[in-house]
PDB file of N, CA, C and O in Angstrom:
ATOM      1  N   UNK A   1    -229.719 -25.376 -69.263  1.00  0.00           N
ATOM      2  CA  UNK A   1    -229.593 -25.791 -67.893  1.00  0.00           C
ATOM      3  C   UNK A   1    -228.132 -25.671 -67.501  1.00  0.00           C
ATOM      4  O   UNK A   1    -227.224 -25.796 -68.323  1.00  0.00           O
ATOM      5  N   UNK A   2    -227.946 -25.430 -66.247  1.00  0.00           N
ATOM      6  CA  UNK A   2    -226.605 -25.419 -65.674  1.00  0.00           C
ATOM      7  C   UNK A   2    -226.603 -26.402 -64.523  1.00  0.00           C
ATOM      8  O   UNK A   2    -227.409 -26.292 -63.599  1.00  0.00           O
ATOM      9  N   UNK A   3    -225.695 -27.363 -64.580  1.00  0.00           N
ATOM     10  CA  UNK A   3    -225.533 -28.333 -63.508  1.00  0.00           C
ATOM     11  C   UNK A   3    -224.189 -28.071 -62.856  1.00  0.00           C
ATOM     12  O   UNK A   3    -223.160 -28.023 -63.529  1.00  0.00           O
ATOM     13  N   UNK A   4    -224.204 -27.902 -61.546  1.00  0.00           N
ATOM     14  CA  UNK A   4    -222.972 -27.747 -60.778  1.00  0.00           C
ATOM     15  C   UNK A   4    -222.802 -28.984 -59.916  1.00  0.00           C
ATOM     16  O   UNK A   4    -223.689 -29.348 -59.143  1.00  0.00           O
ATOM     17  N   UNK A   5    -221.640 -29.632 -60.062  1.00  0.00           N
ATOM     18  CA  UNK A   5    -221.338 -30.853 -59.324  1.00  0.00           C
ATOM     19  C   UNK A   5    -220.142 -30.564 -58.428  1.00  0.00           C
ATOM     20  O   UNK A   5    -219.133 -30.020 -58.877  1.00  0.00           O
ATOM     21  N   UNK A   6    -220.265 -30.930 -57.166  1.00  0.00           N
ATOM     22  CA  UNK A   6    -219.167 -30.713 -56.214  1.00  0.00           C
ATOM     23  C   UNK A   6    -219.105 -31.890 -55.258  1.00  0.00           C
ATOM     24  O   UNK A   6    -220.092 -32.594 -55.045  1.00  0.00           O
ATOM     25  N   UNK A   7    -217.936 -32.086 -54.693  1.00  0.00           N
ATOM     26  CA  UNK A   7    -217.770 -33.147 -53.703  1.00  0.00           C
ATOM     27  C   UNK A   7    -218.609 -32.831 -52.468  1.00  0.00           C
ATOM     28  O   UNK A   7    -218.771 -31.670 -52.094  1.00  0.00           O
ATOM     29  N   UNK A   8    -219.131 -33.869 -51.850  1.00  0.00           N
ATOM     30  CA  UNK A   8    -219.865 -33.675 -50.595  1.00  0.00           C
ATOM     31  C   UNK A   8    -218.910 -33.085 -49.559  1.00  0.00           C
ATOM     32  O   UNK A   8    -217.704 -33.320 -49.628  1.00  0.00           O
ATOM     33  N   UNK A   9    -219.437 -32.322 -48.604  1.00  0.00           N
ATOM     34  CA  UNK A   9    -218.567 -31.648 -47.626  1.00  0.00           C
ATOM     35  C   UNK A   9    -217.655 -32.588 -46.834  1.00  0.00           C
ATOM     36  O   UNK A   9    -216.565 -32.184 -46.430  1.00  0.00           O
ATOM     37  N   UNK A  10    -218.077 -33.826 -46.608  1.00  0.00           N
ATOM     38  CA  UNK A  10    -217.272 -34.758 -45.817  1.00  0.00           C
ATOM     39  C   UNK A  10    -216.268 -35.548 -46.655  1.00  0.00           C
ATOM     40  O   UNK A  10    -215.582 -36.420 -46.121  1.00  0.00           O
ATOM     41  N   UNK A  11    -216.167 -35.264 -47.950  1.00  0.00           N
ATOM     42  CA  UNK A  11    -215.226 -35.952 -48.842  1.00  0.00           C
ATOM     43  C   UNK A  11    -214.017 -35.042 -49.059  1.00  0.00           C
ATOM     44  O   UNK A  11    -214.162 -33.859 -49.369  1.00  0.00           O
ATOM     45  N   UNK A  12    -212.812 -35.619 -48.889  1.00  0.00           N
ATOM     46  CA  UNK A  12    -211.579 -34.852 -49.092  1.00  0.00           C
ATOM     47  C   UNK A  12    -211.498 -34.342 -50.520  1.00  0.00           C
ATOM     48  O   UNK A  12    -211.921 -35.022 -51.456  1.00  0.00           O
ATOM     49  N   UNK A  13    -210.954 -33.141 -50.685  1.00  0.00           N
ATOM     50  CA  UNK A  13    -210.805 -32.520 -52.000  1.00  0.00           C
ATOM     51  C   UNK A  13    -209.330 -32.164 -52.209  1.00  0.00           C
ATOM     52  O   UNK A  13    -208.932 -31.029 -51.946  1.00  0.00           O
ATOM     53  N   UNK A  14    -208.517 -33.115 -52.679  1.00  0.00           N
ATOM     54  CA  UNK A  14    -207.091 -32.842 -52.851  1.00  0.00           C
ATOM     55  C   UNK A  14    -206.799 -31.715 -53.832  1.00  0.00           C
ATOM     56  O   UNK A  14    -205.860 -30.949 -53.616  1.00  0.00           O
ATOM     57  N   UNK A  15    -207.574 -31.593 -54.901  1.00  0.00           N
ATOM     58  CA  UNK A  15    -207.350 -30.505 -55.863  1.00  0.00           C
ATOM     59  C   UNK A  15    -207.619 -29.158 -55.207  1.00  0.00           C
ATOM     60  O   UNK A  15    -206.852 -28.214 -55.396  1.00  0.00           O
ATOM     61  N   UNK A  16    -208.695 -29.058 -54.442  1.00  0.00           N
ATOM     62  CA  UNK A  16    -209.001 -27.822 -53.720  1.00  0.00           C
ATOM     63  C   UNK A  16    -207.908 -27.471 -52.723  1.00  0.00           C
ATOM     64  O   UNK A  16    -207.529 -26.307 -52.587  1.00  0.00           O
ATOM     65  N   UNK A  17    -207.399 -28.493 -52.021  1.00  0.00           N
ATOM     66  CA  UNK A  17    -206.329 -28.265 -51.046  1.00  0.00           C
ATOM     67  C   UNK A  17    -205.061 -27.758 -51.726  1.00  0.00           C
ATOM     68  O   UNK A  17    -204.371 -26.888 -51.193  1.00  0.00           O
ATOM     69  N   UNK A  18    -204.756 -28.297 -52.894  1.00  0.00           N
ATOM     70  CA  UNK A  18    -203.569 -27.855 -53.638  1.00  0.00           C
ATOM     71  C   UNK A  18    -203.704 -26.394 -54.056  1.00  0.00           C
ATOM     72  O   UNK A  18    -202.765 -25.613 -53.905  1.00  0.00           O
ATOM     73  N   UNK A  19    -204.845 -26.032 -54.569  1.00  0.00           N
ATOM     74  CA  UNK A  19    -205.082 -24.634 -54.965  1.00  0.00           C
ATOM     75  C   UNK A  19    -204.997 -23.730 -53.739  1.00  0.00           C
ATOM     76  O   UNK A  19    -204.373 -22.670 -53.794  1.00  0.00           O
ATOM     77  N   UNK A  20    -205.611 -24.135 -52.646  1.00  0.00           N
ATOM     78  CA  UNK A  20    -205.595 -23.315 -51.434  1.00  0.00           C
ATOM     79  C   UNK A  20    -204.176 -23.091 -50.922  1.00  0.00           C
ATOM     80  O   UNK A  20    -203.844 -21.988 -50.488  1.00  0.00           O
ATOM     81  N   UNK A  21    -203.332 -24.130 -50.969  1.00  0.00           N
ATOM     82  CA  UNK A  21    -201.938 -23.977 -50.528  1.00  0.00           C
ATOM     83  C   UNK A  21    -201.150 -23.044 -51.438  1.00  0.00           C
ATOM     84  O   UNK A  21    -200.229 -22.372 -50.973  1.00  0.00           O
ATOM     85  N   UNK A  22    -201.490 -22.986 -52.724  1.00  0.00           N
ATOM     86  CA  UNK A  22    -200.755 -22.149 -53.684  1.00  0.00           C
ATOM     87  C   UNK A  22    -201.153 -20.684 -53.618  1.00  0.00           C
ATOM     88  O   UNK A  22    -200.363 -19.821 -54.002  1.00  0.00           O
ATOM     89  N   UNK A  23    -202.340 -20.381 -53.150  1.00  0.00           N
ATOM     90  CA  UNK A  23    -202.844 -19.005 -53.197  1.00  0.00           C
ATOM     91  C   UNK A  23    -201.976 -17.977 -52.473  1.00  0.00           C
ATOM     92  O   UNK A  23    -201.728 -16.914 -53.041  1.00  0.00           O
ATOM     93  N   UNK A  24    -201.500 -18.235 -51.250  1.00  0.00           N
ATOM     94  CA  UNK A  24    -200.664 -17.212 -50.583  1.00  0.00           C
ATOM     95  C   UNK A  24    -199.405 -16.847 -51.373  1.00  0.00           C
ATOM     96  O   UNK A  24    -199.004 -15.683 -51.391  1.00  0.00           O
ATOM     97  N   UNK A  25    -198.784 -17.823 -52.020  1.00  0.00           N
ATOM     98  CA  UNK A  25    -197.582 -17.551 -52.813  1.00  0.00           C
ATOM     99  C   UNK A  25    -197.899 -16.665 -54.017  1.00  0.00           C
ATOM    100  O   UNK A  25    -197.011 -16.008 -54.560  1.00  0.00           O
ATOM    101  N   UNK A  26    -199.147 -16.648 -54.424  1.00  0.00           N
ATOM    102  CA  UNK A  26    -199.559 -15.823 -55.561  1.00  0.00           C
ATOM    103  C   UNK A  26    -200.143 -14.480 -55.119  1.00  0.00           C
ATOM    104  O   UNK A  26    -200.651 -13.711 -55.934  1.00  0.00           O
ATOM    105  N   UNK A  27    -200.060 -14.214 -53.810  1.00  0.00           N
ATOM    106  CA  UNK A  27    -200.524 -12.939 -53.301  1.00  0.00           C
ATOM    107  C   UNK A  27    -201.984 -12.918 -52.874  1.00  0.00           C
ATOM    108  O   UNK A  27    -202.556 -11.843 -52.692  1.00  0.00           O
ATOM    109  N   UNK A  28    -202.588 -14.072 -52.714  1.00  0.00           N
ATOM    110  CA  UNK A  28    -203.994 -14.150 -52.322  1.00  0.00           C
ATOM    111  C   UNK A  28    -204.134 -14.695 -50.905  1.00  0.00           C
ATOM    112  O   UNK A  28    -204.626 -15.805 -50.704  1.00  0.00           O
ATOM    113  N   UNK A  29    -203.701 -13.913 -49.937  1.00  0.00           N
ATOM    114  CA  UNK A  29    -203.809 -14.324 -48.540  1.00  0.00           C
ATOM    115  C   UNK A  29    -205.262 -14.240 -48.096  1.00  0.00           C
ATOM    116  O   UNK A  29    -206.044 -13.455 -48.634  1.00  0.00           O
ATOM    117  N   UNK A  30    -205.615 -15.055 -47.111  1.00  0.00           N
ATOM    118  CA  UNK A  30    -206.946 -14.984 -46.533  1.00  0.00           C
ATOM    119  C   UNK A  30    -208.022 -15.723 -47.308  1.00  0.00           C
ATOM    120  O   UNK A  30    -209.203 -15.603 -46.984  1.00  0.00           O
ATOM    121  N   UNK A  31    -207.641 -16.483 -48.321  1.00  0.00           N
ATOM    122  CA  UNK A  31    -208.615 -17.284 -49.069  1.00  0.00           C
ATOM    123  C   UNK A  31    -208.562 -18.697 -48.514  1.00  0.00           C
ATOM    124  O   UNK A  31    -207.490 -19.292 -48.407  1.00  0.00           O
ATOM    125  N   UNK A  32    -209.722 -19.228 -48.163  1.00  0.00           N
ATOM    126  CA  UNK A  32    -209.742 -20.573 -47.586  1.00  0.00           C
ATOM    127  C   UNK A  32    -211.039 -21.287 -47.943  1.00  0.00           C
ATOM    128  O   UNK A  32    -211.978 -20.681 -48.459  1.00  0.00           O
ATOM    129  N   UNK A  33    -211.072 -22.572 -47.660  1.00  0.00           N
ATOM    130  CA  UNK A  33    -212.258 -23.357 -47.973  1.00  0.00           C
ATOM    131  C   UNK A  33    -212.423 -23.642 -49.455  1.00  0.00           C
ATOM    132  O   UNK A  33    -213.547 -23.777 -49.939  1.00  0.00           O
ATOM    133  N   UNK A  34    -211.318 -23.734 -50.178  1.00  0.00           N
ATOM    134  CA  UNK A  34    -211.372 -23.947 -51.620  1.00  0.00           C
ATOM    135  C   UNK A  34    -211.841 -25.373 -51.920  1.00  0.00           C
ATOM    136  O   UNK A  34    -211.296 -26.340 -51.388  1.00  0.00           O
ATOM    137  N   UNK A  35    -212.844 -25.488 -52.765  1.00  0.00           N
ATOM    138  CA  UNK A  35    -213.368 -26.773 -53.226  1.00  0.00           C
ATOM    139  C   UNK A  35    -213.452 -26.708 -54.751  1.00  0.00           C
ATOM    140  O   UNK A  35    -213.893 -25.702 -55.308  1.00  0.00           O
ATOM    141  N   UNK A  36    -213.037 -27.763 -55.413  1.00  0.00           N
ATOM    142  CA  UNK A  36    -213.051 -27.822 -56.860  1.00  0.00           C
ATOM    143  C   UNK A  36    -214.236 -28.678 -57.301  1.00  0.00           C
ATOM    144  O   UNK A  36    -214.483 -29.743 -56.736  1.00  0.00           O
ATOM    145  N   UNK A  37    -214.960 -28.214 -58.302  1.00  0.00           N
ATOM    146  CA  UNK A  37    -216.090 -28.961 -58.841  1.00  0.00           C
ATOM    147  C   UNK A  37    -216.118 -28.821 -60.341  1.00  0.00           C
ATOM    148  O   UNK A  37    -215.119 -28.473 -60.971  1.00  0.00           O
ATOM    149  N   UNK A  38    -217.267 -29.095 -60.900  1.00  0.00           N
ATOM    150  CA  UNK A  38    -217.408 -28.936 -62.345  1.00  0.00           C
ATOM    151  C   UNK A  38    -218.777 -28.349 -62.647  1.00  0.00           C
ATOM    152  O   UNK A  38    -219.734 -28.531 -61.894  1.00  0.00           O
ATOM    153  N   UNK A  39    -218.846 -27.652 -63.752  1.00  0.00           N
ATOM    154  CA  UNK A  39    -220.111 -27.084 -64.217  1.00  0.00           C
ATOM    155  C   UNK A  39    -220.358 -27.607 -65.626  1.00  0.00           C
ATOM    156  O   UNK A  39    -219.453 -27.643 -66.461  1.00  0.00           O
ATOM    157  N   UNK A  40    -221.597 -28.011 -65.873  1.00  0.00           N
ATOM    158  CA  UNK A  40    -221.986 -28.531 -67.177  1.00  0.00           C
ATOM    159  C   UNK A  40    -223.203 -27.739 -67.638  1.00  0.00           C
ATOM    160  O   UNK A  40    -224.189 -27.633 -66.909  1.00  0.00           O
ATOM    161  N   UNK A  41    -223.141 -27.194 -68.825  1.00  0.00           N
ATOM    162  CA  UNK A  41    -224.250 -26.413 -69.375  1.00  0.00           C
ATOM    163  C   UNK A  41    -224.769 -27.147 -70.612  1.00  0.00           C
ATOM    164  O   UNK A  41    -223.994 -27.562 -71.474  1.00  0.00           O
ATOM    165  N   UNK A  42    -226.086 -27.297 -70.682  1.00  0.00           N
ATOM    166  CA  UNK A  42    -226.695 -27.936 -71.837  1.00  0.00           C
ATOM    167  C   UNK A  42    -228.134 -27.481 -71.994  1.00  0.00           C
ATOM    168  O   UNK A  42    -228.708 -26.879 -71.086  1.00  0.00           O
ATOM    169  N   UNK A  43    -228.711 -27.769 -73.146  1.00  0.00           N
ATOM    170  CA  UNK A  43    -230.089 -27.412 -73.445  1.00  0.00           C
ATOM    171  C   UNK A  43    -230.955 -28.663 -73.394  1.00  0.00           C
ATOM    172  O   UNK A  43    -230.509 -29.752 -73.756  1.00  0.00           O
ATOM    173  N   UNK A  44    -232.185 -28.503 -72.947  1.00  0.00           N
ATOM    174  CA  UNK A  44    -233.149 -29.597 -72.887  1.00  0.00           C
ATOM    175  C   UNK A  44    -234.397 -29.165 -73.646  1.00  0.00           C
ATOM    176  O   UNK A  44    -234.977 -28.118 -73.357  1.00  0.00           O
ATOM    177  N   UNK A  45    -234.805 -29.968 -74.610  1.00  0.00           N
ATOM    178  CA  UNK A  45    -236.070 -29.717 -75.297  1.00  0.00           C
ATOM    179  C   UNK A  45    -237.181 -30.264 -74.411  1.00  0.00           C
ATOM    180  O   UNK A  45    -237.218 -31.460 -74.122  1.00  0.00           O
ATOM    181  N   UNK A  46    -238.079 -29.393 -73.985  1.00  0.00           N
ATOM    182  CA  UNK A  46    -239.171 -29.800 -73.107  1.00  0.00           C
ATOM    183  C   UNK A  46    -240.340 -28.836 -73.274  1.00  0.00           C
ATOM    184  O   UNK A  46    -240.175 -27.711 -73.746  1.00  0.00           O
ATOM    185  N   UNK A  47    -241.515 -29.295 -72.882  1.00  0.00           N
ATOM    186  CA  UNK A  47    -242.720 -28.475 -73.010  1.00  0.00           C
ATOM    187  C   UNK A  47    -242.806 -27.373 -71.968  1.00  0.00           C
ATOM    188  O   UNK A  47    -243.438 -26.343 -72.203  1.00  0.00           O
ATOM    189  N   UNK A  48    -242.171 -27.582 -70.805  1.00  0.00           N
ATOM    190  CA  UNK A  48    -242.247 -26.583 -69.748  1.00  0.00           C
ATOM    191  C   UNK A  48    -241.021 -26.694 -68.849  1.00  0.00           C
ATOM    192  O   UNK A  48    -240.230 -27.631 -68.956  1.00  0.00           O
ATOM    193  N   UNK A  49    -240.888 -25.720 -67.966  1.00  0.00           N
ATOM    194  CA  UNK A  49    -239.720 -25.653 -67.082  1.00  0.00           C
ATOM    195  C   UNK A  49    -239.631 -26.878 -66.172  1.00  0.00           C
ATOM    196  O   UNK A  49    -238.544 -27.420 -65.968  1.00  0.00           O
ATOM    197  N   UNK A  50    -240.743 -27.307 -65.637  1.00  0.00           N
ATOM    198  CA  UNK A  50    -240.731 -28.458 -64.727  1.00  0.00           C
ATOM    199  C   UNK A  50    -240.230 -29.720 -65.435  1.00  0.00           C
ATOM    200  O   UNK A  50    -239.442 -30.478 -64.870  1.00  0.00           O
ATOM    201  N   UNK A  51    -240.680 -29.939 -66.647  1.00  0.00           N
ATOM    202  CA  UNK A  51    -240.238 -31.104 -67.422  1.00  0.00           C
ATOM    203  C   UNK A  51    -238.749 -31.008 -67.747  1.00  0.00           C
ATOM    204  O   UNK A  51    -238.028 -32.003 -67.673  1.00  0.00           O
ATOM    205  N   UNK A  52    -238.295 -29.818 -68.103  1.00  0.00           N
ATOM    206  CA  UNK A  52    -236.871 -29.611 -68.413  1.00  0.00           C
ATOM    207  C   UNK A  52    -236.015 -29.865 -67.179  1.00  0.00           C
ATOM    208  O   UNK A  52    -234.978 -30.523 -67.259  1.00  0.00           O
ATOM    209  N   UNK A  53    -236.453 -29.345 -66.045  1.00  0.00           N
ATOM    210  CA  UNK A  53    -235.693 -29.534 -64.807  1.00  0.00           C
ATOM    211  C   UNK A  53    -235.651 -31.012 -64.420  1.00  0.00           C
ATOM    212  O   UNK A  53    -234.609 -31.515 -63.998  1.00  0.00           O
ATOM    213  N   UNK A  54    -236.770 -31.702 -64.562  1.00  0.00           N
ATOM    214  CA  UNK A  54    -236.835 -33.123 -64.221  1.00  0.00           C
ATOM    215  C   UNK A  54    -235.888 -33.926 -65.114  1.00  0.00           C
ATOM    216  O   UNK A  54    -235.173 -34.808 -64.638  1.00  0.00           O
ATOM    217  N   UNK A  55    -235.889 -33.613 -66.412  1.00  0.00           N
ATOM    218  CA  UNK A  55    -235.012 -34.312 -67.356  1.00  0.00           C
ATOM    219  C   UNK A  55    -233.541 -34.037 -67.039  1.00  0.00           C
ATOM    220  O   UNK A  55    -232.720 -34.955 -67.048  1.00  0.00           O
ATOM    221  N   UNK A  56    -233.212 -32.781 -66.762  1.00  0.00           N
ATOM    222  CA  UNK A  56    -231.830 -32.423 -66.432  1.00  0.00           C
ATOM    223  C   UNK A  56    -231.381 -33.101 -65.141  1.00  0.00           C
ATOM    224  O   UNK A  56    -230.227 -33.512 -65.027  1.00  0.00           O
ATOM    225  N   UNK A  57    -232.271 -33.219 -64.183  1.00  0.00           N
ATOM    226  CA  UNK A  57    -231.942 -33.902 -62.924  1.00  0.00           C
ATOM    227  C   UNK A  57    -231.683 -35.380 -63.186  1.00  0.00           C
ATOM    228  O   UNK A  57    -230.774 -35.964 -62.595  1.00  0.00           O
ATOM    229  N   UNK A  58    -232.465 -35.984 -64.056  1.00  0.00           N
ATOM    230  CA  UNK A  58    -232.265 -37.391 -64.409  1.00  0.00           C
ATOM    231  C   UNK A  58    -230.902 -37.592 -65.078  1.00  0.00           C
ATOM    232  O   UNK A  58    -230.179 -38.532 -64.750  1.00  0.00           O
ATOM    233  N   UNK A  59    -230.555 -36.706 -66.018  1.00  0.00           N
ATOM    234  CA  UNK A  59    -229.247 -36.776 -66.681  1.00  0.00           C
ATOM    235  C   UNK A  59    -228.134 -36.642 -65.638  1.00  0.00           C
ATOM    236  O   UNK A  59    -227.152 -37.384 -65.656  1.00  0.00           O
ATOM    237  N   UNK A  60    -228.308 -35.696 -64.746  1.00  0.00           N
ATOM    238  CA  UNK A  60    -227.303 -35.453 -63.711  1.00  0.00           C
ATOM    239  C   UNK A  60    -227.121 -36.667 -62.818  1.00  0.00           C
ATOM    240  O   UNK A  60    -225.999 -37.120 -62.591  1.00  0.00           O
ATOM    241  N   UNK A  61    -228.224 -37.189 -62.314  1.00  0.00           N
ATOM    242  CA  UNK A  61    -228.155 -38.308 -61.375  1.00  0.00           C
ATOM    243  C   UNK A  61    -227.623 -39.586 -62.011  1.00  0.00           C
ATOM    244  O   UNK A  61    -226.978 -40.391 -61.339  1.00  0.00           O
ATOM    245  N   UNK A  62    -227.886 -39.778 -63.298  1.00  0.00           N
ATOM    246  CA  UNK A  62    -227.469 -41.015 -63.954  1.00  0.00           C
ATOM    247  C   UNK A  62    -226.105 -40.934 -64.623  1.00  0.00           C
ATOM    248  O   UNK A  62    -225.460 -41.959 -64.842  1.00  0.00           O
ATOM    249  N   UNK A  63    -225.655 -39.710 -64.954  1.00  0.00           N
ATOM    250  CA  UNK A  63    -224.434 -39.600 -65.746  1.00  0.00           C
ATOM    251  C   UNK A  63    -223.408 -38.607 -65.210  1.00  0.00           C
ATOM    252  O   UNK A  63    -222.218 -38.919 -65.165  1.00  0.00           O
ATOM    253  N   UNK A  64    -223.841 -37.435 -64.810  1.00  0.00           N
ATOM    254  CA  UNK A  64    -222.900 -36.358 -64.521  1.00  0.00           C
ATOM    255  C   UNK A  64    -222.307 -36.378 -63.119  1.00  0.00           C
ATOM    256  O   UNK A  64    -221.200 -35.883 -62.910  1.00  0.00           O
ATOM    257  N   UNK A  65    -223.027 -36.943 -62.158  1.00  0.00           N
ATOM    258  CA  UNK A  65    -222.553 -36.912 -60.768  1.00  0.00           C
ATOM    259  C   UNK A  65    -222.499 -38.320 -60.186  1.00  0.00           C
ATOM    260  O   UNK A  65    -223.361 -39.155 -60.458  1.00  0.00           O
ATOM    261  N   UNK A  66    -221.490 -38.562 -59.397  1.00  0.00           N
ATOM    262  CA  UNK A  66    -221.405 -39.786 -58.601  1.00  0.00           C
ATOM    263  C   UNK A  66    -222.046 -39.455 -57.260  1.00  0.00           C
ATOM    264  O   UNK A  66    -221.400 -38.878 -56.385  1.00  0.00           O
ATOM    265  N   UNK A  67    -223.298 -39.816 -57.099  1.00  0.00           N
ATOM    266  CA  UNK A  67    -224.066 -39.377 -55.939  1.00  0.00           C
ATOM    267  C   UNK A  67    -223.579 -39.968 -54.618  1.00  0.00           C
ATOM    268  O   UNK A  67    -224.052 -39.567 -53.555  1.00  0.00           O
ATOM    269  N   UNK A  68    -222.653 -40.905 -54.668  1.00  0.00           N
ATOM    270  CA  UNK A  68    -222.069 -41.441 -53.436  1.00  0.00           C
ATOM    271  C   UNK A  68    -221.140 -40.402 -52.813  1.00  0.00           C
ATOM    272  O   UNK A  68    -221.117 -40.235 -51.594  1.00  0.00           O
ATOM    273  N   UNK A  69    -220.376 -39.705 -53.652  1.00  0.00           N
ATOM    274  CA  UNK A  69    -219.387 -38.753 -53.125  1.00  0.00           C
ATOM    275  C   UNK A  69    -219.633 -37.317 -53.555  1.00  0.00           C
ATOM    276  O   UNK A  69    -218.975 -36.402 -53.058  1.00  0.00           O
ATOM    277  N   UNK A  70    -220.573 -37.104 -54.476  1.00  0.00           N
ATOM    278  CA  UNK A  70    -220.820 -35.761 -54.994  1.00  0.00           C
ATOM    279  C   UNK A  70    -222.266 -35.354 -54.787  1.00  0.00           C
ATOM    280  O   UNK A  70    -223.149 -36.194 -54.621  1.00  0.00           O
ATOM    281  N   UNK A  71    -222.488 -34.051 -54.801  1.00  0.00           N
ATOM    282  CA  UNK A  71    -223.830 -33.495 -54.803  1.00  0.00           C
ATOM    283  C   UNK A  71    -223.926 -32.559 -55.990  1.00  0.00           C
ATOM    284  O   UNK A  71    -222.917 -32.034 -56.463  1.00  0.00           O
ATOM    285  N   UNK A  72    -225.139 -32.351 -56.470  1.00  0.00           N
ATOM    286  CA  UNK A  72    -225.310 -31.544 -57.669  1.00  0.00           C
ATOM    287  C   UNK A  72    -226.531 -30.657 -57.530  1.00  0.00           C
ATOM    288  O   UNK A  72    -227.489 -30.981 -56.828  1.00  0.00           O
ATOM    289  N   UNK A  73    -226.469 -29.530 -58.218  1.00  0.00           N
ATOM    290  CA  UNK A  73    -227.621 -28.640 -58.292  1.00  0.00           C
ATOM    291  C   UNK A  73    -227.908 -28.355 -59.761  1.00  0.00           C
ATOM    292  O   UNK A  73    -226.992 -28.208 -60.571  1.00  0.00           O
ATOM    293  N   UNK A  74    -229.190 -28.280 -60.086  1.00  0.00           N
ATOM    294  CA  UNK A  74    -229.644 -28.015 -61.452  1.00  0.00           C
ATOM    295  C   UNK A  74    -230.321 -26.654 -61.454  1.00  0.00           C
ATOM    296  O   UNK A  74    -231.229 -26.405 -60.661  1.00  0.00           O
ATOM    297  N   UNK A  75    -229.881 -25.774 -62.345  1.00  0.00           N
ATOM    298  CA  UNK A  75    -230.424 -24.431 -62.426  1.00  0.00           C
ATOM    299  C   UNK A  75    -230.847 -24.138 -63.859  1.00  0.00           C
ATOM    300  O   UNK A  75    -230.103 -24.408 -64.802  1.00  0.00           O
ATOM    301  N   UNK A  76    -232.024 -23.594 -64.015  1.00  0.00           N
ATOM    302  CA  UNK A  76    -232.481 -23.140 -65.324  1.00  0.00           C
ATOM    303  C   UNK A  76    -231.832 -21.788 -65.585  1.00  0.00           C
ATOM    304  O   UNK A  76    -232.003 -20.857 -64.798  1.00  0.00           O
ATOM    305  N   UNK A  77    -231.088 -21.671 -66.683  1.00  0.00           N
ATOM    306  CA  UNK A  77    -230.370 -20.421 -66.946  1.00  0.00           C
ATOM    307  C   UNK A  77    -230.892 -19.652 -68.140  1.00  0.00           C
ATOM    308  O   UNK A  77    -230.378 -18.576 -68.445  1.00  0.00           O
ATOM    309  N   UNK A  78    -231.882 -20.161 -68.815  1.00  0.00           N
ATOM    310  CA  UNK A  78    -232.439 -19.409 -69.927  1.00  0.00           C
ATOM    311  C   UNK A  78    -232.775 -20.294 -71.089  1.00  0.00           C
ATOM    312  O   UNK A  78    -232.474 -21.487 -71.103  1.00  0.00           O
ATOM    313  N   UNK A  79    -233.405 -19.686 -72.064  1.00  0.00           N
ATOM    314  CA  UNK A  79    -233.795 -20.429 -73.252  1.00  0.00           C
ATOM    315  C   UNK A  79    -232.723 -20.284 -74.310  1.00  0.00           C
ATOM    316  O   UNK A  79    -231.928 -19.344 -74.290  1.00  0.00           O
ATOM    317  N   UNK A  80    -232.714 -21.213 -75.219  1.00  0.00           N
ATOM    318  CA  UNK A  80    -231.756 -21.133 -76.320  1.00  0.00           C
ATOM    319  C   UNK A  80    -231.642 -22.458 -77.023  1.00  0.00           C
ATOM    320  O   UNK A  80    -232.176 -23.472 -76.574  1.00  0.00           O
ATOM    321  N   UNK A  81    -230.955 -22.434 -78.102  1.00  0.00           N
ATOM    322  CA  UNK A  81    -230.753 -23.659 -78.857  1.00  0.00           C
ATOM    323  C   UNK A  81    -229.341 -23.610 -79.420  1.00  0.00           C
ATOM    324  O   UNK A  81    -228.928 -22.603 -79.995  1.00  0.00           O
ATOM    325  N   UNK A  82    -228.615 -24.688 -79.253  1.00  0.00           N
ATOM    326  CA  UNK A  82    -227.258 -24.774 -79.755  1.00  0.00           C
ATOM    327  C   UNK A  82    -227.226 -25.819 -80.860  1.00  0.00           C
ATOM    328  O   UNK A  82    -227.786 -26.904 -80.706  1.00  0.00           O
ATOM    329  N   UNK A  83    -226.583 -25.504 -81.959  1.00  0.00           N
ATOM    330  CA  UNK A  83    -226.492 -26.471 -83.060  1.00  0.00           C
ATOM    331  C   UNK A  83    -225.159 -27.155 -83.059  1.00  0.00           C
ATOM    332  O   UNK A  83    -224.899 -28.003 -83.913  1.00  0.00           O
TER     333      UNK A  83
END
């Protein structure tokens, strides 16, 4: 699973603003709307995709995202097992 967590659109993003201000000095003019988030990848043992997605959403809502100021998306990215 891949979980992407980002600040809600109405929440200030100071890290994104800092990166956006630095870009022109590095030769990247015309880049705007920079928002910083986090991505978390993990495996879920489940009988089917729906169960895996439900479990990953529960993990996200309870641990990975602060749902007051952040929003998250859960994406199934493939099968695998990590030891």
